[in-house]
N, C-alpha and C positions, 0 to 999 in steps of 0.2 A: 453252214451252208455257203457256197459260192456268193460272190458278191460280183454284181454287173458292172461292167467296165464303166469308168466314170463320165457321169454324162450321159449316158446311154439308159432309155427305156426297156426294161427286160419284160416281154410279152410271150405267154405261153398260149399257143393256138393247139387246139384239140379236135381232131375231127377222125371216123372210122374209114374216111374213104381216100385212099392216096392221091386220086386226083386234085381232089379239093386243097387238100397241104401242100399239093405242088404248084397250084395258083396262088396260093397262100405265101409260098416261097419267092415266087416272081414278084409278087407285088412288093414284099418287103425288100426287095434290091433297091428301090428308089430310096428306100428310106433305111439305109445301114449306116447312115451318118448319126441317126437320133436312137433308132431301135435295134435290141439283142433280142430276135425271134427265136423262139423254142419252139420244137411240133411234137406232139403226141397222137401217135397212131391210136384213139381209143381210149377211154374213160381209165383204165387202170396204169396205164401206162402214164397217164397225166397227173393221178394220186400220187405215184412213185415220186415223179419229178420234182412235184411240190413238198413231197416230204425230205427232198434231197437239196432242194435250191429255193432261193426267194425271188418273187415274182411280184413285178408291178400291176400287172395288167393278164386279164384270163379273159381269152376268147373262145368259147366252146359250142359245139354240136350238142342238139338234145336228145335226138334218136341215133343209140347207138350200143350194138349188141354188147350184152355182159355189163359190164358199169355204164351206165347212162349218163346225159346230160345232169341229171337233177343230183345223182350222188357225187361227181364233180363237184358242182358248186356247192354242195353242203360241206364236203372236205374241204374247199378251199376256204369258207367261211370259217370251218373250225380252226384250219391251220394257217392261215393267214389272211383275218378278218380285215385288215388295211387294203388287201388287195381287189381292184375294180374289177367287176365280174360282168361280162358282156355276152349274151346269148346271140350266136349267129346260125341259125338253124331255119328248115323250110316246115320243120314239122313240130309239134307241141303240144300238149294236153294242158288245155287252160286249167281247166279243175285241180289237176295234180299240181301244177304250178303254184297254184293259189293256196291251194293246201300244205304246200313244201314250205310256206311263207314268205314267196317270192323271192329267193335269194339272189337274182341276177338285178343290178342296177341297171341293165340297158337292154333293149331285145333288138336285134336287127334280122330282117327276115331273108332267106335265100329268094333269088340272087340278087346279092348284094354288091355293087360294085365298090371297084378299089378307093375311090374319092370320099365314098361314105361312110367306108370302114375306117381309114384316116381319120377323117374328119371327128367321127364319133371318138375314136382313142385321144386325137391332139386336144378335142375342147376339154377333156377331162385332165389333161397333165397340162394343158394352161393354167386351169385354175388349182391344181395341185402346187402351181408356184406360189401361190398365194402363201401355202404353210410352209414358208423356206425356213423353218427353225424347227428344230429334235423335238422342242418341246411340244410344239403345237401337233405335230405329225404323231409324237409319243401317246398325244392325249387323244386324239381319234382314231389311233391303232386300240387304246384301251378301253373306248368305249364298247358297253357289251355289244353293240350292235346298230351302225348305220341302218336307218327305217330305207328300206328299198322301195323302188317305184310302185307305187300302190296298182294291184290288177284292174280294178275298176277302170282306172284312169287310162291304163292302155288299151281296154277294151273300146272305152268312149272314144280314143283317138283313132285307132282302127276302124270304127264304125262311121267316123265323120269323114274320115280320107276314102271313103268307097266313094266310088262314081256318082251312087245314087242313095247318097247318105238319109237316112230315116231318123227326124227324132224321136219317133213311137219305138224305135229300137233303141236308140239312146235313153231312153225313159227306162225300157226293159232291163236294161243293164242294169242301172241303178235299181231297181226293185230286186234284182237278185238277193240284195244285203240290205236285211230288215232293218238294221242298226245304221247304217248310211243313209237309207231312204228316211228314215225319222229325224235324222240332223239335217239332210238337205230339206227337206219340208220345213222344218223348224226356222232355219236360216231364209229362205225363200218368202217365209210368211212374216220375217221380222220387219219392223217399221223402215228400217235403213234403206229396204228396196222399195218401200212407197207401193208395192202393187195395188190395184185397184179393189181386185177379187180375192178371195181366200182361195189357196191352191192347196188341193190334197192328193195330189198323186203326181210322181216324177216324169210323167207326161209332160202333165201341164207346168210343170216349174219349169223344163227345158223350152218348151215354147216362149214362155213370159219371160224368162230371164235371158236366153241365148244360152247357145251350147257353150261358148268360151267362158261364161260365167260359172254354168254347172261344171264344165270340168275344175275349173280352180276350185270350187268347194268341195268337190268329190275327193281331189288329189290332199287338199289341205285337211279335210276331215279325217280322211281314211291315213293319212300318214302320221297324224298329231295320235290317232287311237293306236298306233302301235308303239307309242313312246309312253310307258307308264311314269306319272310324276307323282311326288309325295302327296300324302293326305294333307288337306286344308289347303292346297293350291286350286284356284279356281280357273279351269281350262274354260270355263263361259266367259269370264271378263277378258280372258286373252283374246279368245275367239271373237269376241265383239270390238276389240280393238283393232286386232286385222281386217275384219270386214269394213270398219269405217276408212281405215287406212287405204283399202283398196278400193273403195268405191271413191273417195275424195282423190286418188290419185287417175283414176280413168277419167271422173270430171275434169281434172286440169287438164288430162292429154285432150279431150274434146272439146274444151275451151279454147285451147291453143291450134288449134285446126287438126291436130294430128290424124292420120287416117285409122280407122277402124281396128286394124290388126295391132297399132301401136296401143291404143285404148285398150284393148284385150291383154296386151303385154303387160301395160302397167298395175290394171288389176290382178293380176295372175301375182306377179310381183310383190303387190302389196298383200295381198294372203299370206305371203309365203317370208316376207321380211324378217320374222322373227322365230322360225323355224330352227335357226342356231341354237336359240335360247333354250328350245323345248328339248334338243338334244344333248345339251348340257345339263340341263335338270335332271333329265331322265337317266342320265349316265351317271351325274356325280353330285348328286342331291345336294349331300353337305358339304360340299366347297362351293357350289353355286349359290346356295341360301347364304352362306356366310360373305359370298361376295356381294350380295344384293344388299343382306344387312349393314354392310361397312361401307357400301354407298350412300346409302341412307344417312349415317351416322357421320360420316364425312363430306357430305352435299358433293360428292364427286359421280361423273356418268358411268353407268354400268360398264359400258364398253372398255373404259379406260382402266377400271380395276381385273377386268376379264385378261386385258392384255397383261397388265402387270403379273397377275398370280398364274393365267394360264400359258399366255404366250400366244395369244390370238384373241380376236372376238368373235360373238355369236353372227357376225354379219360373215364374216370370212369361213365360217364353219357351215352355215346356210348355204352359201354361194358354193361351198365345194359340194355339198351334198346334193344339190338340185343339177350340178352338173354332171353328177354321178346318174342322173335320172334322163339325162339328154335333153333337158329343157334348153331353149333357143339361149342364145348368147345375150341378147338384150336381159331378159328375165334373170339370167344368171348374174349377170352386171349389176342392174338394179338392186338384187339381194346381198349381194357380195359387198358391194359400195354405198349403199344407201347412209350411212352415217357420214361418210367423208367423201361424196362424189368426184370431188376434185383429185384423188388419188386413184380415179379410175384410169388404166395404161392406155385405153382406147383412145387413137386418135378423136374420133366421131363418137362421143359419148352418145349413149340412146338415151331418147326422151322418157322412155320407163323409168330409168335412173334419177331423173329429174324429179318427176311426178311423185314418185314413192318418197324419194328424200323431204321434199316438201310437205307432204301429207304425213309422213310419220313426226316431222317438227310440229306441225300445227297441232296434230291430235295429241293431247296429252297423254301419255301411255300409262296405262295401269300397272304398277311393282308386281312381281311377283306375289307378294304378299299384301298388296290391296294400296300401297303407296302411289303417288302419283310421281312418275319421272318425267321431267322436263329435258325433250331433246334438242339439239342446238341445230342451228340453220349453220349451212357453209355459206357464209354472206361473198366469200372471195370468189367461190364458183358460181353463185347466182349472178354477182357483178360482170364477172367476165363473160358470161353467157346473155346479157343483157335483159335479166330477169327480174332483178330487184323490183321495179316499179310494178311486177304484176303480183307481189306479196297480197298487198291488200284485197284486190279482186279475188284470190286464191283461198284468203280466210272469211271472205263472205261466201264462196262455195261451201267451206265448212260447217258455217252457222247455219245455212240452209239446210244441209245435211242433218245436223244435229236439231235443229227447231221441226223437222218434219218429222225426226225421230218421236221426238217428245210428244208433238201434238198426237201421232197416231196412238201412241202408248195411253194418252189419257182419254181417248175416244170409248 
């Protein structure tokens, strides 16, 4: 396979309309210093090009005569599983797409302006700089399959972006999947949310908990269900930890007077902060269980041994995964740097990062095999941001959440 010129990102654009390809060529001129674009007129040519060359990013239409977008995506997944897969299409069949296993990381609807497309590609590439060592890149490529953005989350997002969004329709979207419905209702009725009435259908869950919380829950549940883990591993324990971290992160953001959007980012990032651990556990179970066992025996942090043995930690992998999904920069940063927020390269650190870091350090984490993991505070970061004096009040918030949880369980 031919290698891309040093420092450039090799991108394959696929469409069956010459005018669309010409428009993409014009757009790429302004990126010639960073991108090396290739163009395929239809799916058949795209697959031939992927067999002959290596690409970093695939951007494909869906509805094409002959070999369609789904077949192109499946071929990309088989030939080059590490490739970022983006759909750029005006038409697609949701049911077919979901049945296919949702093989794209990101979906962009036509017409799509150049800045949106560039932003979608560049966001992923920025996060890929986290994986700046061949060992971890090989690890990611060797994973059987990184989970793609769950279909239900995508459909909820589309509904909420409508001019006249309907919470009833959001509930109906959730109801399409019996398993997701059961898990959402189970979580919605858990003591951690403290709802005063029993929630018995998805529409009620959306109204009582809010669309942002429901989005976070469905994303987490469906993504995790796509990652099989070894027998004896309690996903319920991991769910419970993520839920408390998410709730506490949101409360911390609210207590600091952050706007609702930031509180929602904190909740979503809190739910997803350990998703990289599940990727490693499902893809490399023996190695990861050995890491956890050695961490307990040696009294060392799991992330430290992850980096020593695998070349990177679960936070970086989780951040990379959700950047593929196109989640917002604050959420990606909060997941990727929640262990060491001072290492976040952004000049203005998103508050969701602070909230998730603190919540994860306060809430004792259950290890994969049930042992308790003590996460550390980044005291230097907290001191630099004038937040050390707030730790006591945040610990009290945590205790209120735990007490309310225990009180409801005893009823």
